N, C-alpha and C positions, 0 to 999 in steps of 0.2 A: 149315496156315496159321495166322497168329496175328492176333487182332483185340483192340481195346481196348474195355472196357466204358464205358458212359455211363448216366447216370440222368436221366430227364425225367419223373418220375412213374411210369415203368415202367423196367425193367433191361434193357438190350440190349448187343449188340456191334456197333460199327461195322465194316462190311465194305468193303474196298476197292472203289470204284467200277468198276474194271477187271473184277473178277470178276463182278459183276452183268450188266455189258454183254456180256461173254463168253458167259455162260450164255444171256442173252436172244437172243444171236446164234446159238448152237446150237440153240435152240428153232425160231427161224425157218428155219434151214438143214435141220433133220431133218424139219420139216413142210413142206418144199418152199415155203416162203413163205406158207402158209396161216395161220399163227399169229404175230402181231406184237404181243405185249402191251406195254402202256404201261408206262413207268418207274414204279416206286413213288413216292408223293406224298412220302413221307419219304425220306431217304437210305437206300441199301441197309443192311440191318440184319438181326440175328438177335435175336429176342426171348427172353430168359432167364426172365423173370417174366411169367406169363399174367395181366396186368391185365385187368379189375378183380377177378378172382378170387383172386388172391394179391397180397399187399402185402410190400414189403420196404423197408428203409431203404437208402440210398445206401452201397455198400461202397468208394466211390472208384474211380479208374481202375484196372484191372488188365488185364494182357495174358494172354489165355486162347487156347489151342491148339485147333482144330477142324479137322474135315474135312467137306466137303460130298459127297453122293452124287449122281450123276448120274440118279437115278430121279426122274422129274417127277411131281407131284401137282397137281390142281386141284379146286376146290370149285365151279367154275363162275364165280367172281368173280376168282380169282387163280390164279397159277402158283407152285410153290415146290419146293425140293429138301430133303430131309432133312439134318440136321446131326449129326454124331457127335462128342461130345466128353467125355472124362473130366473135363477142367477145368470145364466147365459143370455137370456132375453134381455135382462136388465143391463148387463155389460154391453151387449150390441148396441142398445139405445143410447147409453152413455157415450159410446164412441161415435155416435152420429150415424149409425147404420140402422136399418129397419130391424125390428125385434125378432123377426123371423128371416131366415136366409132363403133366397130362391131354391137353393138346394137344402133340403130339411138337414138339420144338425143330426149326425149319426156317429156311430162308433164302427169303424171298419174291423172286421175280425180276420179276414184273410183274403188271399188272392188266388185266382185260378192261374195254374202254371201249365204251359203246353196244351191248352184246351182241356185239362182235367183239374178238378177240384181235389 
């Protein structure tokens, strides 16, 4: 899949809305309806730069290729899937960052609200 970078103080990739909705639907289906996370407050996205721990300047819009894993993770507040991308690793390196972020690159698909997903 290909997404376009954006910069709003942190660097990320815009992700097609349909992909996020699809993954949230899969989560609902595979949990037999017991998990129904809220949509992210910001549009669906992948964070490239881990603000406020890393700072970079705006590299301008770039098209980057990425894959998402269907392995689901949660921290009790959000649900996300890992993102795999040589393009993201190469971009991070070109910006003077380590190729891999301390927090693994991921795509948040939803949040828990009032203790319920």
